[in-house]
C-alpha positions as CSV (number, residue, x, y, z in Angstrom):
1,M,0.3,0.4,-0.2
2,R,2.8,2.3,1.1
3,K,4.5,1.7,-2.5
4,I,1.2,2.5,-4.4
5,I,1.1,6.0,-2.3
6,T,4.4,6.7,-3.0
7,L,4.2,5.8,-6.7
8,I,0.8,8.6,-7.1
9,I,3.0,11.0,-5.2
10,L,5.4,10.8,-7.4
11,L,3.4,11.0,-10.1
12,S,1.5,13.7,-9.5
13,I,5.1,15.5,-8.6
14,S,6.3,14.6,-12.1
15,I,3.0,15.4,-13.7
16,G,3.2,19.3,-11.7
17,Y,7.2,19.5,-12.5
18,S,6.6,19.4,-16.3
19,Q,3.9,21.3,-16.7
20,T,5.5,23.7,-14.6
21,N,8.6,23.4,-16.9
22,E,6.9,24.0,-19.8
23,V,5.3,27.3,-18.1
24,D,8.9,28.4,-17.8
25,S,9.8,28.0,-21.3
26,L,6.9,29.2,-22.5
27,A,7.2,32.9,-20.4
28,L,11.1,32.7,-21.5
29,E,10.2,32.1,-25.1
30,L,7.9,35.1,-25.1
31,A,9.9,37.4,-23.2
32,Y,12.4,37.8,-26.3
33,Q,10.1,37.5,-29.1
34,N,9.1,40.5,-31.3
35,Q,6.1,42.7,-31.0
36,D,4.4,40.3,-33.6
37,T,1.3,37.7,-34.1
38,L,3.8,34.9,-33.3
39,K,4.5,36.5,-29.7
40,I,0.6,36.6,-29.7
41,D,0.8,32.8,-30.8
42,T,3.1,31.8,-28.1
43,S,1.4,33.6,-25.2
44,I,-2.1,31.6,-26.2
45,K,0.2,28.3,-25.7
46,L,1.3,30.2,-22.3
47,I,-2.4,31.2,-21.1
48,K,-3.7,28.0,-22.0
49,S,-0.9,26.1,-19.8
50,L,-1.9,28.1,-17.3
51,Y,-5.4,27.5,-17.8
52,D,-4.9,23.8,-17.3
53,I,-2.7,24.2,-14.1
54,N,-5.4,26.2,-12.6
55,D,-2.8,29.4,-12.8
56,Y,-6.1,31.8,-13.3
57,D,-4.8,35.3,-12.0
58,R,-1.0,34.9,-13.8
59,A,-3.4,33.3,-17.3
60,L,-5.4,36.9,-16.4
61,K,-2.4,39.1,-16.9
62,Y,-0.9,37.5,-20.3
63,I,-4.4,37.6,-21.5
64,I,-4.4,41.6,-20.9
65,E,-1.1,42.0,-22.1
66,S,-1.7,40.0,-25.6
67,E,-5.5,41.6,-25.6
68,K,-3.7,44.8,-26.6
69,L,-1.4,43.7,-29.1
70,S,-3.9,41.8,-31.0
71,N,-6.1,44.7,-30.9
72,N,-2.9,47.0,-32.1
73,L,-2.1,44.5,-35.0
74,N,-5.8,43.8,-35.6
75,Y,-5.2,40.3,-34.9
76,R,-8.7,38.7,-35.3
77,K,-7.3,35.1,-34.7
78,G,-5.4,35.9,-31.6
79,I,-8.0,38.3,-30.3
80,A,-10.5,35.4,-30.8
81,E,-8.4,32.8,-29.0
82,I,-7.9,35.4,-25.9
83,T,-11.6,36.1,-25.7
84,Y,-12.5,32.7,-25.4
85,Y,-9.5,31.4,-22.6
86,K,-10.6,34.6,-20.6
87,A,-14.1,33.4,-20.6
88,L,-13.0,30.1,-19.6
89,I,-11.7,31.7,-16.6
90,Y,-14.6,34.0,-15.9
91,A,-16.7,30.7,-16.0
92,A,-14.4,28.7,-13.7
93,K,-14.5,31.8,-11.2
94,D,-18.5,31.1,-11.6
95,D,-18.4,34.3,-12.7
96,Y,-21.9,33.4,-15.5
97,I,-22.6,36.9,-16.9
98,N,-18.7,38.0,-18.2
99,A,-18.5,33.9,-18.7
100,I,-21.3,34.0,-21.4
101,S,-20.7,37.7,-22.7
102,G,-17.2,36.4,-23.2
103,Y,-18.4,33.3,-25.2
104,E,-20.7,35.3,-27.2
105,K,-17.8,37.4,-28.2
106,S,-15.7,35.1,-29.1
107,K,-18.0,32.8,-31.2
108,A,-18.8,36.0,-33.2
109,L,-15.0,36.2,-34.3
110,F,-14.8,32.5,-35.3
111,N,-18.0,32.7,-37.2
112,E,-16.2,35.6,-38.8
113,L,-13.0,33.7,-39.6
114,N,-15.2,30.8,-40.4
115,D,-13.4,28.9,-37.9
116,I,-15.9,25.6,-37.3
117,L,-13.2,24.0,-34.3
118,G,-13.1,27.2,-32.7
119,V,-17.3,28.0,-32.5
120,A,-17.8,23.9,-31.6
121,K,-15.0,24.6,-28.8
122,V,-17.5,27.5,-27.6
123,N,-20.6,25.7,-27.9
124,N,-19.2,23.1,-26.0
125,S,-18.2,25.5,-23.0
126,I,-22.1,27.3,-23.2
127,G,-22.9,23.8,-22.8
128,L,-20.8,23.2,-19.8
129,I,-21.9,26.4,-17.9
130,E,-25.5,26.0,-18.8
131,I,-25.9,22.7,-17.6
132,K,-23.6,23.5,-14.1
133,R,-26.1,26.1,-13.6
134,G,-29.2,23.5,-14.0
135,N,-30.1,25.0,-17.6
136,Y,-30.4,21.5,-19.4
137,T,-32.5,21.8,-22.3
138,K,-29.9,24.9,-23.3
139,G,-26.7,23.5,-22.3
140,L,-27.6,19.7,-24.2
141,Q,-28.3,21.9,-27.4
142,F,-25.2,23.7,-27.2
143,S,-23.5,20.8,-26.3
144,L,-24.5,18.6,-29.1
145,A,-23.8,21.4,-31.4
146,A,-20.5,20.9,-30.7
147,I,-20.1,17.5,-30.4
148,K,-20.2,16.3,-34.3
149,E,-17.3,18.7,-35.0
150,L,-15.2,17.4,-32.1
151,E,-15.6,13.6,-32.5
152,K,-14.7,14.4,-36.6
153,R,-11.7,16.0,-35.5
154,N,-10.8,13.4,-32.6
155,L,-10.4,16.1,-30.1
156,V,-10.5,13.8,-26.9
157,N,-10.1,16.1,-24.3
158,D,-12.4,18.4,-25.4
159,L,-14.9,15.6,-26.4
160,R,-14.3,14.2,-22.7
161,L,-16.1,17.1,-21.0
162,A,-18.7,17.5,-24.1
163,Y,-19.7,13.5,-23.3
164,S,-19.8,14.2,-19.9
165,N,-21.7,17.4,-20.0
166,L,-24.5,16.0,-22.2
167,A,-24.7,12.4,-19.6
168,D,-25.2,15.0,-16.4
169,A,-27.9,16.7,-18.7
170,Y,-29.7,13.7,-19.5
171,Y,-29.6,11.9,-16.2
172,N,-30.7,15.6,-14.8
173,I,-34.3,15.5,-16.9
174,N,-34.8,11.4,-16.1
175,A,-33.7,10.5,-19.6
176,F,-31.5,7.6,-18.5
177,D,-31.1,5.8,-21.4
178,K,-29.4,8.9,-23.2
179,A,-27.6,9.6,-20.0
180,I,-26.1,5.6,-20.1
181,E,-25.5,5.9,-24.0
182,F,-23.2,9.3,-23.3
183,Y,-21.7,8.0,-19.9
184,L,-20.5,5.2,-21.6
185,K,-19.0,7.6,-24.7
186,A,-17.3,9.5,-21.9
187,L,-16.2,6.1,-20.0
188,D,-14.2,5.3,-23.5
189,V,-12.4,8.6,-23.8
190,Q,-11.5,8.8,-19.7
191,E,-10.1,5.7,-20.5
192,Q,-8.1,6.5,-23.5
193,L,-6.8,9.8,-21.5
194,N,-5.8,7.6,-18.1
195,D,-8.4,10.0,-16.2
196,V,-8.5,7.6,-13.5
197,K,-11.2,10.3,-11.5
198,G,-13.2,10.7,-14.5
199,T,-13.7,6.7,-15.2
200,S,-14.3,6.5,-11.5
201,R,-17.0,8.8,-11.5
202,S,-18.3,7.5,-15.1
203,N,-18.4,3.8,-13.7
204,S,-20.4,5.3,-10.3
205,Q,-22.9,7.0,-12.9
206,L,-23.6,4.1,-14.8
207,A,-23.9,1.3,-12.1
208,E,-26.7,4.1,-10.6
209,L,-28.7,4.7,-13.9
210,Y,-28.6,0.0,-14.4
211,S,-29.6,-0.3,-11.0
212,F,-32.6,2.6,-11.3
213,K,-33.3,0.5,-15.0
214,K,-33.8,-2.4,-12.8
215,E,-30.4,-4.1,-14.3
216,H,-28.9,-4.7,-11.2
217,R,-26.0,-7.6,-12.6
218,K,-24.9,-4.4,-14.6
219,A,-24.7,-2.1,-11.5
220,I,-22.7,-4.5,-9.5
221,E,-20.3,-4.9,-12.3
222,Y,-19.9,-1.0,-12.6
223,Y,-20.2,-0.7,-8.8
224,E,-17.2,-3.4,-8.6
225,K,-15.0,-1.4,-11.6
226,V,-15.3,1.5,-9.2
227,L,-14.1,-0.5,-6.3
228,A,-11.0,-2.1,-8.6
229,N,-9.9,1.4,-9.3
230,K,-6.5,1.3,-6.7
231,V,-6.2,5.4,-7.0
232,T,-10.0,6.4,-6.0
233,N,-10.3,3.0,-4.1
234,I,-9.8,5.3,-0.9
235,D,-12.2,5.2,2.3
236,S,-15.0,8.1,1.3
237,V,-15.7,6.7,-2.1
238,R,-15.7,2.8,-0.7
239,G,-17.6,4.4,1.8
240,R,-20.5,5.6,-1.0
241,I,-20.1,2.8,-3.1
242,Y,-20.5,-0.2,-0.4
243,P,-24.0,0.4,0.9
244,K,-25.3,0.5,-2.8
245,L,-23.2,-2.9,-4.2
246,G,-24.1,-3.8,-0.6
247,G,-28.6,-3.5,-1.6
248,E,-27.6,-4.8,-5.2
249,Y,-26.5,-7.9,-4.1
250,L,-29.2,-8.1,-1.7
251,R,-31.8,-8.1,-4.7
252,F,-30.4,-11.4,-5.4
253,K,-30.9,-12.9,-1.7
254,E,-27.2,-13.5,-1.4
255,Y,-27.2,-12.2,1.9
256,D,-24.1,-12.9,3.0
257,I,-22.0,-11.0,0.4
258,A,-24.6,-8.1,1.0
259,A,-24.0,-8.4,5.1
260,N,-20.3,-7.6,4.1
261,Y,-20.6,-4.9,2.2
262,L,-23.4,-3.1,4.1
263,V,-21.4,-3.6,7.7
264,K,-18.1,-2.4,5.9
265,G,-20.1,0.7,4.4
266,L,-22.1,1.7,7.3
267,K,-18.5,2.0,9.3
268,L,-16.8,3.6,6.8
269,N,-19.7,6.3,7.0
270,R,-20.3,6.6,10.8
271,R,-16.5,7.0,11.0
272,S,-16.6,9.7,8.0
273,R,-20.1,11.0,9.5
274,Y,-21.5,10.8,5.8
275,N,-25.4,10.9,6.6
276,E,-26.7,9.7,3.3
277,G,-24.2,6.8,3.2
278,I,-25.2,6.1,7.1
279,L,-29.1,6.1,5.8
280,I,-28.6,3.9,2.4
281,A,-26.3,1.3,4.9
282,L,-29.3,1.2,7.6
283,N,-31.9,0.8,5.7
284,N,-30.8,-2.1,3.3
285,L,-29.5,-3.6,6.6
286,G,-33.1,-3.4,8.1
287,D,-34.5,-5.2,4.6
288,L,-31.6,-7.8,4.9
289,N,-32.3,-8.6,8.4
290,L,-35.9,-8.4,8.0
291,Q,-36.0,-11.0,5.1
292,K,-33.6,-13.1,7.7
293,G,-36.3,-12.8,10.3
294,K,-34.1,-10.9,12.9
295,E,-37.2,-8.2,13.6
296,I,-35.7,-6.7,16.6
297,L,-32.3,-5.8,15.1
298,A,-34.1,-4.6,12.1
299,E,-36.6,-2.1,13.8
300,K,-33.8,-0.5,15.5
301,Q,-32.0,0.3,11.9
302,L,-34.6,1.1,10.5
303,L,-35.7,3.3,13.3
304,E,-32.6,5.1,12.9
305,A,-32.7,5.3,9.2
306,G,-36.0,6.9,9.6
307,A,-34.7,9.7,11.9
308,I,-32.0,10.5,9.4
309,A,-34.0,10.2,6.0
310,K,-36.0,13.0,7.6
311,K,-33.1,14.9,8.9
312,I,-31.1,15.1,5.5
313,D,-34.8,15.2,3.4
314,N,-33.7,12.2,1.7
315,K,-37.1,11.2,0.4
316,T,-36.3,8.2,-2.0
317,E,-34.8,6.4,0.8
318,L,-37.9,7.7,3.4
319,L,-40.3,6.1,0.9
320,K,-38.1,3.0,1.0
321,H,-38.1,3.2,5.1
322,Y,-42.4,3.5,5.3
323,R,-42.3,0.4,2.8
324,L,-40.3,-1.9,5.5
325,M,-41.7,-0.5,8.5
326,K,-45.2,-1.4,7.1
327,S,-44.0,-5.1,6.3
328,L,-41.9,-5.1,9.4
329,D,-45.1,-4.5,11.5
330,S,-47.1,-6.4,9.3
331,T,-44.7,-9.6,10.2
332,K,-45.1,-8.5,13.7
333,K,-49.0,-8.6,13.4
334,R,-49.3,-4.7,14.4
335,F,-51.5,-4.2,11.7
336,E,-52.8,-0.7,12.9
337,R,-49.2,0.6,12.7
338,A,-48.7,-1.0,9.3
339,F,-52.1,0.5,8.2
340,V,-50.6,4.0,9.4
341,W,-46.8,3.4,7.5
342,Q,-49.0,1.8,4.2
343,R,-50.7,5.5,4.2
344,R,-47.3,7.6,4.6
345,Y,-45.9,5.4,2.1
346,Y,-48.5,6.4,-0.5
347,D,-48.8,10.1,0.8
348,L,-45.1,10.1,-0.1
349,K,-45.3,8.3,-3.2
350,N,-48.0,10.5,-5.0
351,T,-45.9,13.7,-3.6
352,L,-42.6,12.4,-5.7
353,R,-44.8,11.7,-8.5
354,K,-46.2,15.1,-8.9
355,D,-42.6,16.6,-8.5
356,E,-41.3,14.6,-11.4
357,V,-40.2,16.6,-14.1
358,K,-41.9,15.6,-17.3
359,I,-39.6,15.2,-20.3
360,D,-40.2,16.5,-24.0
361,S,-39.8,13.2,-26.3
362,K,-38.7,14.8,-29.3
363,I,-35.6,16.4,-26.5
364,T,-34.9,12.7,-25.0
365,N,-35.3,10.9,-28.6
366,E,-34.2,13.5,-31.6
367,P,-32.4,16.1,-29.6
368,I,-30.2,17.2,-32.4
369,E,-33.1,18.7,-34.6
370,L,-34.2,21.1,-31.9
371,L,-30.9,23.0,-32.2
372,D,-30.9,26.3,-34.3
373,L,-28.7,25.5,-37.5
374,D,-28.0,29.2,-37.1
375,L,-26.0,29.2,-34.2
376,N,-23.0,28.0,-35.2
377,K,-23.2,30.4,-38.9
378,P,-22.3,34.3,-39.1
379,V,-24.7,36.5,-38.6
380,T,-25.3,38.4,-42.4
381,T,-28.1,40.2,-44.5
382,T,-29.3,37.0,-47.0
383,E,-32.5,39.2,-48.0
384,K,-33.2,40.2,-51.5
385,I,-34.6,43.3,-52.7
386,D,-38.3,43.0,-53.9
387,P,-37.9,43.8,-57.9
388,V,-41.4,45.7,-57.6
389,M,-39.9,48.2,-55.1
390,K,-36.8,49.0,-57.4
391,T,-37.2,53.0,-59.0
392,A,-38.7,52.3,-62.4
393,P,-38.4,55.2,-65.5
394,I,-41.3,57.2,-66.1
395,Q,-43.9,54.9,-68.8
396,P,-45.9,56.8,-72.0
397,K,-49.4,57.4,-70.7
398,E,-50.2,54.9,-73.7
399,S,-48.5,52.3,-71.9
400,F,-50.1,53.4,-68.5
401,D,-53.5,53.4,-70.1
402,K,-52.8,49.8,-71.2
403,F,-51.8,48.4,-68.3
404,K,-54.7,50.0,-66.5
405,I,-57.2,47.9,-68.7
406,I,-55.1,44.8,-68.5
407,L,-55.2,45.4,-64.7
408,Y,-59.0,45.8,-64.9
409,A,-59.6,42.8,-66.9
410,L,-57.8,40.6,-64.4
411,L,-59.7,42.1,-61.6
412,A,-63.2,40.9,-63.7
413,A,-62.0,37.5,-64.0
414,L,-60.9,37.2,-60.5
415,A,-64.2,38.0,-59.4
416,I,-65.7,35.8,-62.0
417,V,-63.8,32.8,-61.0
418,S,-64.0,33.7,-57.0
419,T,-68.1,33.7,-57.6
420,F,-68.1,30.3,-59.4
421,L,-65.8,28.8,-56.6
422,I,-67.7,30.3,-53.9
423,L,-71.1,28.9,-55.1
424,I,-69.2,25.2,-55.7
425,Y,-68.1,25.5,-52.3
426,L,-71.5,26.2,-51.1
427,K,-73.2,23.5,-52.9
428,R,-70.4,21.1,-51.5
429,N,-71.2,22.3,-47.7
430,N,-75.0,21.5,-48.3
431,N,-74.1,18.5,-49.6
432,I,-71.9,17.5,-46.5
433,K,-74.4,19.0,-44.1
434,Y,-77.0,16.7,-45.7
435,T,-75.0,13.6,-45.7
436,Q,-73.7,14.4,-41.9
437,E,-77.3,14.8,-40.8
438,L,-78.1,11.7,-42.2
439,E,-75.3,9.5,-40.5
440,E,-76.3,10.9,-37.1
441,K,-80.1,9.6,-37.7
442,N,-78.7,6.4,-38.5
443,I,-75.8,6.5,-35.8
444,K,-79.5,7.5,-33.2
445,I,-81.2,4.3,-34.8
446,E,-78.4,1.9,-34.1
447,L,-78.0,3.5,-30.5
448,Q,-81.8,3.1,-29.6
449,N,-81.9,-0.5,-31.3
450,V,-78.8,-1.4,-29.2
451,A,-80.7,0.1,-25.7
452,F,-83.5,-1.6,-26.6
453,Q,-82.1,-4.8,-27.0
454,E,-80.1,-4.2,-23.9
455,Q,-83.5,-3.5,-21.9
456,T,-84.8,-6.6,-23.5
457,K,-82.5,-8.8,-22.2
458,H,-82.3,-6.9,-18.9
459,L,-86.0,-7.7,-18.8
460,E,-85.5,-11.7,-19.3
461,N,-83.0,-11.4,-16.6
462,V,-85.2,-10.3,-14.1
463,N,-87.9,-12.5,-15.4
464,N,-85.9,-15.3,-15.0
465,V,-84.8,-14.4,-11.5
466,K,-88.4,-14.1,-10.3
467,D,-89.1,-17.7,-12.3
468,K,-85.7,-18.5,-10.1
469,L,-87.1,-17.1,-6.7
470,F,-90.8,-18.6,-7.2
471,S,-89.9,-22.0,-7.6
472,I,-87.2,-22.0,-4.9
473,V,-89.6,-20.2,-2.4
474,S,-92.2,-22.6,-3.8
475,H,-90.1,-26.0,-3.2
476,D,-86.8,-25.7,-0.6
477,L,-88.6,-22.2,1.8
478,K,-91.8,-24.1,1.5
479,D,-90.5,-27.5,3.0
480,S,-88.9,-25.9,6.1
481,L,-91.4,-23.8,6.9
482,S,-93.9,-26.8,6.6
483,S,-92.1,-28.4,9.0
484,I,-92.1,-25.6,11.6
485,N,-95.7,-25.6,11.2
486,G,-96.4,-28.9,11.7
487,F,-94.2,-29.1,14.9
488,I,-96.6,-26.0,16.1
489,D,-99.6,-27.7,15.3
490,L,-98.3,-30.9,17.6
491,L,-97.5,-28.2,20.3
492,K,-101.0,-26.7,19.6
493,D,-102.5,-30.4,20.0
494,G,-101.0,-31.3,22.8
495,S,-99.8,-34.5,21.1
496,L,-96.4,-34.4,22.3
497,T,-95.1,-34.8,25.1
498,R,-92.8,-32.9,27.1
499,E,-89.5,-35.5,26.4
500,E,-90.4,-35.8,22.6
501,F,-90.8,-32.0,22.6
502,D,-87.3,-31.6,23.9
503,N,-86.1,-33.9,21.0
504,L,-87.7,-32.4,18.7
505,I,-85.7,-28.8,19.7
506,P,-82.7,-29.1,17.8
507,E,-84.4,-30.3,14.6
508,L,-86.7,-27.4,14.6
509,S,-84.0,-25.1,15.4
510,E,-82.2,-26.4,12.4
511,N,-85.3,-26.3,10.2
512,A,-85.8,-22.4,11.1
513,N,-82.2,-21.6,10.7
514,N,-81.9,-23.1,7.5
515,A,-85.2,-21.3,6.4
516,S,-83.8,-18.0,8.0
517,L,-80.4,-18.2,5.8
518,L,-82.0,-19.5,2.7
519,L,-84.4,-16.6,2.8
520,F,-81.4,-14.5,3.8
521,N,-79.4,-15.8,0.6
522,L,-82.7,-15.2,-1.7
523,L,-82.8,-11.3,-1.3
524,N,-79.1,-11.1,-1.4
525,W,-79.4,-13.2,-5.1
526,S,-81.9,-11.3,-5.9
527,K,-80.9,-8.2,-5.3
528,S,-77.2,-8.5,-7.2
529,Q,-78.8,-10.2,-10.0
530,M,-81.1,-7.1,-10.2
531,Q,-78.3,-4.9,-9.9
532,S,-79.0,-2.9,-7.0
533,L,-76.2,-4.6,-4.6
534,E,-73.7,-0.8,-3.5
535,P,-70.9,-1.6,-1.0
536,K,-70.4,0.6,1.5
537,P,-66.6,0.0,2.9
538,S,-64.9,0.5,6.0
539,L,-62.0,-0.9,8.2
540,F,-63.6,-3.4,10.8
541,D,-62.1,-6.0,12.6
542,I,-62.3,-9.5,11.1
543,Q,-62.2,-11.4,14.8
544,E,-65.1,-9.7,15.6
545,V,-67.3,-11.1,12.6
546,F,-65.7,-14.5,13.3
547,E,-67.2,-14.0,17.2
548,D,-70.7,-12.8,16.4
549,K,-71.1,-15.7,13.3
550,V,-69.6,-18.6,15.1
551,K,-72.5,-17.9,18.3
552,L,-75.2,-18.6,15.3
553,V,-74.3,-22.1,14.4
554,E,-72.1,-23.1,18.0
555,Q,-75.6,-25.3,18.8
556,R,-75.6,-27.1,15.6
557,M,-72.1,-27.8,16.0
558,E,-72.6,-29.3,19.4
559,S,-76.0,-31.3,18.1
560,K,-74.0,-32.5,15.3
561,G,-70.8,-33.4,16.6
562,I,-68.4,-31.3,15.5
563,T,-65.6,-29.4,16.8
564,L,-64.6,-25.5,15.8
565,T,-61.0,-24.5,16.1
566,D,-60.6,-20.8,16.2
567,H,-57.1,-19.8,14.7
568,S,-58.4,-16.0,14.2
569,L,-56.6,-13.1,14.6
570,R,-57.3,-9.4,15.3
571,D,-56.4,-7.9,11.7
572,F,-58.6,-5.5,10.1
573,A,-59.8,-5.4,6.1
574,Y,-61.2,-3.0,4.0
575,A,-65.2,-3.7,2.5
576,D,-68.6,-3.6,3.4
577,R,-68.8,-5.4,7.0
578,S,-72.4,-6.5,6.5
579,M,-71.7,-8.3,3.3
580,F,-68.4,-9.9,4.7
581,E,-70.6,-11.1,7.3
582,I,-73.0,-12.5,4.4
583,V,-69.9,-14.5,3.0
584,I,-68.6,-15.7,6.4
585,Q,-72.0,-17.1,7.5
586,N,-72.6,-19.0,4.4
587,L,-69.0,-20.6,4.4
588,L,-69.8,-21.8,7.9
589,A,-72.8,-23.3,6.6
590,N,-71.5,-25.2,4.1
591,A,-68.6,-26.2,6.5
592,L,-71.3,-27.8,8.8
593,K,-73.5,-29.1,6.1
594,F,-70.7,-31.2,4.9
595,C,-69.1,-32.3,8.3
596,K,-70.0,-35.4,10.3
597,N,-70.0,-36.5,13.9
598,G,-65.9,-36.5,15.1
599,D,-64.9,-33.7,11.8
600,T,-63.2,-30.1,12.5
601,I,-64.2,-26.7,11.7
602,T,-60.7,-24.4,11.7
603,I,-61.3,-20.7,11.0
604,S,-58.0,-18.5,10.9
605,N,-56.4,-15.3,8.7
606,H,-53.3,-13.8,8.2
607,I,-51.5,-11.4,6.0
608,S,-49.9,-11.8,2.5
609,N,-48.6,-9.1,-0.1
610,G,-50.7,-6.2,2.4
611,S,-53.7,-8.4,1.9
612,C,-55.7,-10.3,4.4
613,I,-56.6,-13.6,3.6
614,I,-59.6,-15.6,5.5
615,S,-59.6,-19.3,5.8
616,I,-62.7,-21.6,6.7
617,A,-61.4,-25.7,6.6
618,D,-63.3,-28.5,7.5
619,T,-62.3,-32.0,7.7
620,G,-65.5,-33.3,5.9
621,I,-66.3,-34.8,3.2
622,G,-64.5,-32.8,0.6
623,I,-65.9,-32.3,-2.7
624,S,-64.8,-34.0,-6.1
625,K,-63.0,-32.7,-9.0
626,Q,-66.2,-32.4,-11.4
627,N,-68.0,-30.7,-8.6
628,L,-65.5,-28.1,-7.9
629,E,-65.9,-26.6,-11.5
630,K,-69.6,-25.7,-10.8
631,L,-69.0,-23.9,-7.6
632,F,-69.3,-20.2,-7.7
633,K,-71.4,-20.2,-11.0
634,N,-74.5,-18.6,-11.2
635,S,-76.7,-21.3,-11.1
636,S,-78.2,-23.5,-8.7
637,F,-76.2,-26.4,-8.3
638,T,-76.6,-28.1,-5.0
639,T,-75.8,-31.2,-3.1
640,V,-77.5,-32.6,0.5
641,G,-75.6,-32.4,3.7
642,T,-74.1,-35.2,5.5
643,N,-77.7,-35.5,7.5
644,N,-79.8,-34.6,4.2
645,E,-79.8,-31.4,4.7
646,K,-81.3,-29.4,1.5
647,G,-79.6,-25.7,0.0
648,T,-80.6,-23.4,-2.8
649,G,-77.2,-23.8,-4.5
650,L,-77.1,-20.0,-4.5
651,G,-74.7,-19.6,-1.2
652,L,-71.1,-19.5,-2.8
653,S,-72.4,-17.8,-6.0
654,I,-73.7,-14.9,-3.7
655,C,-70.5,-15.2,-2.1
656,K,-68.2,-14.7,-4.8
657,E,-70.1,-11.5,-6.1
658,L,-70.1,-9.9,-2.7
659,I,-66.6,-10.5,-2.0
660,E,-65.8,-9.2,-5.8
661,L,-67.7,-6.1,-5.4
662,N,-65.4,-5.3,-2.6
663,N,-62.3,-5.8,-4.5
664,G,-61.4,-9.1,-3.1
665,K,-61.2,-12.7,-4.3
666,I,-62.5,-16.3,-2.9
667,W,-61.4,-19.8,-4.3
668,V,-61.2,-23.3,-2.9
669,E,-59.1,-26.3,-2.2
670,S,-60.8,-29.7,-1.4
671,T,-59.9,-33.7,-1.4
672,Q,-62.7,-36.2,-1.6
673,G,-63.1,-37.7,1.3
674,V,-60.3,-35.5,3.4
675,G,-61.9,-31.9,3.4
676,S,-62.4,-28.7,1.9
677,T,-60.9,-25.2,2.7
678,F,-62.5,-21.9,1.5
679,Y,-60.2,-18.8,1.4
680,V,-61.6,-15.3,0.9
681,Q,-58.6,-12.4,0.2
682,L,-59.9,-8.7,0.8
683,P,-57.5,-5.9,0.5
684,K,-56.7,-3.5,4.0
685,S,-57.1,-0.2,2.4
686,R,-58.8,1.9,-0.1
687,P,-57.3,0.6,-3.5
688,N,-56.0,3.3,-6.1
689,G,-58.3,4.8,-8.4
690,D,-60.9,4.2,-5.9
């Protein structure tokens, strides 16, 4: 390591010595030259050398002297070059007004001299200063104007700056594909010139761009190129690269490599007190530990990351922090807090979307066409004199009269032609208007036909619903009510003993429950068929609904010898509570219907991808593959239960419609002879766009 540092120091000293040597040599040569253009050319070389070593004050002294001599000799090329270097020095000193003024003057002089390369250099410099000030579109235009000529002459030093400027400008207007294109060009030139610092910066920028485009393997490749550069591989550089590189490896779940880079990056950034590096490392470490199930450590790291993100106002990392905190609290079953993090996440995401810069696609895809093509040319007057305005000799009176006659004839002919054209135009307009009226009438008739067909179809559907309702009421509902009436008649007549009555109570209760559920399903199904069901979503506790609905079937479970296992947890869903209650009541009734003595019904719920998933499982008789396909259809498919319980076949159809109205899903998994599990998925917050 010491050898490398010594080598770098020696290299810097030797380069500095050679540059100083060149300056001294040129200064000596200048002292003995005559007051002519050759002396000015030597002075320009000296000014360039002083500019390259950032000795601006000394360079300005030579500029003042050379400017006087150039003006005395009227040496236009010398004046143009000196004015250009003066503007460069103003730009280096952040004096924007004097720099732009100097660039414009030097460009005008180069245009006069027809010096295309000189104009290209000035345009490149203007592009640089505009991009530096944040005027990216303007800077792009000037830099693009310069690049063609610089590439043609293979001026790699100027191209290095031009490519980097363009890449930076495209990066700042979010035109990332174009930014990558020019960073790659800049990298090629920087490698040719052995520009270690520039190469490191281009590699770093390319890595970030590929990461943003989700090309994470390429991002890793370029980050590792930065670290492989021995000259720039210092603590400050590694401190910035390690957390980002660790985050890239985390994308591929390469936890050991990711952890190694993230821990090293955190230590380096804490040592240098670089908050942004600490923030990125902590967020990624929190994500890593959350994935590995180390929730306590993850929470500690994420809370510190959140405080830093707010302190330095890093909205990108704060957004990531909110997302990770939501996942952490969901994992730890702190659903109310998870809901708060989710709301903050979406609020910040919407704010960032509003703040995004809108890119003109023309600038991104065809920037060179936007450039004013006269930018590189001298301003010259090219207007031609209108021959009509020239002074003509006085003509004799006869010629003038003849001219008047011809003029009147032409005017008359023009009037006739104009009248004829107007008549044609009016007739054409009438035809077009008549055609449009016919088309409008045809469209109205077609729309009326479509509306009539839809109305007819709707009436047919309503009629079918009515027929189905009467059929079910006359059959299933009639049977349940008749059975209940029969029990009541026996009680009236006194035909039943107390013991017989007690034995018949469970059956009476079963019939009443069946009739109630049947009527409940019929009403909701008919409403859904007639398109009058409107959900009223709100945030409610799923466990409360389970508790209420289990109480309704407890007696029937006991009489049938079925055990209930409750694994439900306190959790929140965003849906219409009354509709969800209908679904749970139907699913519990179904499970009970197809279980026999000794079977078990299990209810549970959990979170997946920000949604709430509820399951009702039973160890009953299960469903065959053929019958599975018939479930959830809009038809009255039904089978009898284990105690010959009947149904309408509408329950699952209603469940599907109610869940889908609430932006959810319902599905079933079943094995005949083993049992069935019905799943319901509901959102935990208002879906986007609602």
